[in-house]
N, C-alpha and C positions, 0 to 999 in steps of 0.2 A: 509201408514204410519199417514199420515194425519186425517184419518177417514172417506175419501170419497171411494167411488167405480168409479172404471173407467172400462168401458168396451172396449177393442181392436177388432175392426173388422178387415176383409181383404178381400182380391179378389182373394184368392186360387182358390174360385170355380167357381164363376161366376161375369162376368165383370158390370152386370147391377141389381144390389142387389140395391135395394134403401133404405134399411136401411144402408149399407156401406156408400153410397154416404151422405144419410142426416148426418151420424154421424162420416165421416172423420174429418171434422175440428176440431169436439169437443174432439173425442178419440187422437188425435195424438198431439194436440197443447199443449207444456209444459209438454210432455211427459217425456222429460230428459233433461240433458243441453246439450247445442246446441253442445258440443266437442262430447257426447256421440253419437250425431245423425252422428257427421261427421266420427267418427269410425265406425259406424255401415254402413255408405254408403262405406266406403274403403272396408269393409270386404265382402259387399255384391253387390259390382260393381255398385252402387249407385242407388240401388232398397231400399232406405231407408224407403220412407214413406211405402211402401208393407211391408218391415221386420217389422215395429212396430204395425204391425196388427196380429191378429189371426185368423186361420181358422174357417168357421164355422161349428157350433157343439162343437167347442172346447172354450167355451167362457173362454179366457185368463184375467179374470177379477182379480182385485186386493180383494186378501183374506182380507175383513175387515167389517166395518159398513158402513152402506148408510151417503150419506152426510146429517148433522145437528143431527146424533143420536150420543149420549157419546158414547167412545170407550169402547169396552169390555175388559176384563180382559184376558190378553194373555192366552192363552190356549195352551196343547200340541198337535203338529201337529199330525195328525193321522199315526201311523207307525214308530213314532218318538221312538228311544231305546236308545239313548247314555245313557250311566251310569246301562243300565240293566246287573245285574248281572248273569243273564240266558243265555247272548250270549255266542255262541263261541268263545273259545279264538284265536285271531290273531297267525296264524302262523309266524309273525314276529316278534323278540323279540325286547324287549325295546332298548335291545344294538344295534342291528342291527337297529332299527329308529335312534337312536342318529347316526350313521355312515353314514347314508343316508341324515340326516340331514347337517352333515358336507359337505356331496358329493355336496349338493346345495347350499354351502356356506351360509347356514342360522345359524347367528351368532345373540349374544343377542341384537345387535342392531335393526336387523330385527324383533324381538319379540316385542319391542319396539314401531318399529312405524306398527306393526301388529295389536298392541293394539289400539295405537292412529285411525288408518284407521277405525277399528271398532267402534269409538266412532264418527268418521267424519259421516260415512253412515248409522248409526242408525236410523235415519228418512228420508233414502232416499230408504230402499229398496226394497219398491214395487216399485218405479220406476227402479230400476235396476233389476228388476225380468220383469218387461213392457219391458225393452229392450232385455233381454236373452230370454223370450218367442216369443218375436216378432222375433227374429234371427229365433229360431227354426220353428217358424211358417211360414217362410217366405222359409222354405228348405222342400220340402215334404219327401227328403230321410231321414229327423231328425224326421219330426213330424209323420211319420208312426209308431214310437216306441211308439207312444202314441193314436195309434189307434186302433178299434177294429178290430179283425180278421173275424167278421162276414160281416161286410160292407164297410171296411178300411177307416171310418169316426172316426176323433179324438173324442176320450171319454172325454169329458167335466168333468165329477167327476173324472176321473184319473188325468187330468193335473191339477186339484185344487187341489188336495191330495199332489201331488209331487211338485208343486208349494209351499204350505205351509212348508214342509220340505227343500226346496230349499232355503227360506228365512230364517230358523232357519239355517242351513250350513252356509250361510253367518256370522251369530252372532257366530256360533261355532266355523268355522276357523278362524276369527279374535281375539279370544279369548282363543285356543286350548291349553291344558297344556301338551298335548304330555303325556299322563300317559298310563295304561293300559286300564282303560277305553275308552279311546279317540281311542285307538289302535284297540281295539276289534269292535269298531261301523265302524270304516273305511273297518276293513274285510266284516262286515256286507253288509254296503252299496255296496262293490264290488259283493258280491253273488246277490244281487237283480239287477245286471246289466246284468247277464247271465243267461244260464238255469241251474237249475231249478227252481232259487229263482226268476227269473224277474216276476211280476205280481202277487207274492203269497201274500205280502204284504197289495197289495189294492183289492184282489179280483177280478180282472180283466181279461178278455180273450182277451189280445192282442199281439202283436208279442212278443215271446217267449224270443228274445236274442237280446242285443246291441253288435254288433261288438267292440272289443279292440279300432279298428282304431279310433271310432269316441269318445269311452271316454277318449283317449290321445289328440285327436285332438281338444278337446273342450276347453281344457286350452287355447286355443289362445284369442277365443272370451271373455272367462271368464274372461279375463287378460285386455284385448285391451280393451275393452269399460268401463273397471273401473276408469281408469283415470280422466274422467271429472267428475265423481263424486267426486273422492277424493278432486280435486281442488276447488269445490264448496264452501269451508268454508275459503276460504282466506290463507290458508297456501303457505309459500314460496316454489316456484317452486322447490326447491331441498328439501324440507320435503313432498312434493308431489310425487317426484320422488323415494324416498326412500320407502315411503308408497306402492306406485305402486311395486316397487322391491320385497319388502316381501309379498305382496299379491300375485305376481306370483309364488313366490317360495311355497309358501302354498297353492296354489292352485294344482301345479304341485306335491307337496308332496302327497297331497290325490289323484290325479288321480294315481299315481304310486303304491300307496298302493290299489287302487279300481283294480288295474292288476292283483294283485296276484291270485284271484281265476282261470285267465284265464291260468294262467301258469303249465305246468307240474310239478309235485313235483320234487323238488330240482333245478329247473332251475329259479326259482325267484331270 
């Protein structure tokens, strides 16, 4: 978000890559707040530096302009369809959504702190995505879902398109209105994670299905790594904790809604 482009390299394929060795210090220095790296280390068993790099051929670069170039006007991420009236209607009703939010103990105070969280991280989104993509890149069982079927190598264009939508998802999640348009788009995103919807949006030949277990498990890294970013603007610890809790509830809510297409009719 600072108008610069950073490329994060990795050692997943080979340990003797000159490009990785020479760019290592530059690409990981100041990548995220120190606390975020600590959380990543805890999640990855101490493999933090490796976790903050992306696989070869999967240039997990910041989506933005090059350094010293004026920032371009925001554009709609490819495949982004929130508010599209042609989307299929979610089988979850607004009344059911309200009950689900109540079950998550998601009240008005959470919405206030969720909005505040959005303001706090607005200029940190690319750094957050660096950490998240680093986590995926450090785990071959996750990055395979962004890889080509033909050769098993990560698809850089696919990763870039998903990254753009992922950044917009942070904005949408912190500003969610929980109306019909938002609910319908969560259904659409859920369809894109499983057969036959995965890959269709981006026109890629990749693994056709993401198991539900990973859709749900990913709530943890998305939540745990956010705290250092929320704390970066100097808010009191109790306010940071409230923002973190509100964010966690919001992420879990979306993951639950994304799981609906995986469930047999009548059992969600």
